[in-house]
C-alpha positions in Angstrom: 0.0 0.0 0.1 1.3 3.5 -0.7 0.8 6.5 1.5 -1.3 9.2 -0.1 0.7 12.0 1.5 4.4 11.0 1.3 4.0 8.4 -1.5 6.0 5.7 0.3 5.3 2.1 0.8 3.6 1.1 4.0 1.9 -1.9 5.5 -1.3 -3.0 3.8 -4.5 -1.8 5.6 -2.6 0.8 7.7 -4.8 3.5 9.3 -1.9 5.9 9.5 1.4 6.2 7.7 4.2 5.4 10.2 6.6 7.5 8.2 4.7 10.8 7.9 1.7 10.2 10.2 -1.0 11.0 7.6 -4.3 9.2 7.9 -5.0 6.6 5.2 -8.5 6.7 3.7 -8.5 4.4 0.7 -8.0 0.7 0.7 -5.6 -0.9 -1.8 -7.1 -1.9 -5.0 -8.5 -5.5 -5.2 -8.5 -6.0 -1.4 -11.3 -5.7 1.0 -10.6 -4.3 4.5 -9.6 -7.0 6.9 -11.5 -7.7 10.1 -10.2 -5.3 12.8 -8.2 -7.0 15.6 -6.8 -5.4 18.7 -3.0 -6.1 18.6 0.1 -4.5 19.9 1.8 -2.2 17.4 5.2 -2.9 16.2 5.7 0.4 14.4 4.3 2.8 17.0 5.5 1.5 20.3 7.4 3.2 23.2 7.3 0.3 25.8 5.4 -2.7 24.5 3.1 -1.2 21.7 -0.1 -1.4 23.9 -1.1 2.3 23.5 -0.1 2.2 19.7 -2.2 -0.8 19.1 -5.2 0.6 21.1 -4.9 3.8 19.0 -4.8 1.9 15.7 -7.9 -0.1 16.8 -9.8 3.0 17.8 -8.4 5.0 14.7 -7.2 7.9 17.0 -3.8 9.3 17.5 -1.5 7.3 19.7 -0.3 10.4 21.6 -3.9 10.9 22.9 -4.0 7.3 24.2 -0.7 7.8 26.0 -1.7 11.0 27.5 -5.0 9.5 28.8 -3.0 6.4 30.2 -0.5 8.8 32.0 -3.4 10.7 33.5 -4.9 7.5 34.8 -1.7 6.6 36.4 -1.2 10.0 38.0 -4.7 10.0 39.6 -4.6 8.9 43.2 -7.1 6.1 43.1 -6.4 4.1 39.8 -2.6 3.9 40.0 -2.4 0.2 40.7 -5.3 -0.7 38.3 -3.6 1.4 35.4 -0.3 -0.4 36.0 -1.9 -3.8 36.2 -4.1 -3.0 33.2 -1.1 -2.1 31.0 0.7 -5.3 32.1 -2.2 -7.5 31.4 -2.7 -5.9 28.0 0.9 -6.5 27.3 0.5 -10.1 28.0 -2.9 -10.7 26.4 -2.7 -8.6 23.2 -0.9 -10.4 20.3 1.9 -8.6 18.6 1.0 -7.2 15.2 3.0 -8.6 12.2 5.9 -6.5 11.0 5.1 -4.4 7.8 6.5 -5.6 4.5 9.8 -3.6 3.7 9.6 -1.1 1.0 10.8 -2.1 -2.5 14.1 -0.5 -3.5 13.7 2.2 -6.2 14.5 0.9 -9.7 18.1 1.7 -10.9 18.2 4.6 -13.3 20.1 4.5 -16.5 23.3 6.7 -16.6 22.8 10.0 -18.3 24.8 10.4 -21.5 27.0 13.5 -21.6 25.9 15.9 -24.2 28.5 17.9 -26.1 28.8 21.6 -25.4 
């Protein structure tokens, strides 16, 4: 799949381009959208990819999910449940597959020198 913003190859059925951050709206030709699964992100991860995976599943920015999680940890009552919740999600959520590497650009033909 190619990003509509930066025109680089990204993983099929990505909601966001992990190179420039642009939201992807069109599905690749000839493929239907796959069933949504909650998985830990391998391209948008800081610790274990839990917040990145939740953000991809909910189709929102991962920074927003991380800020909400930090706010839950900083509140006096849900400190322990927030840590336990993250740890349980780390154990339970499967890891997403790695995206396919981008194909190298084709080699260009050498330019012939023109006489002056």
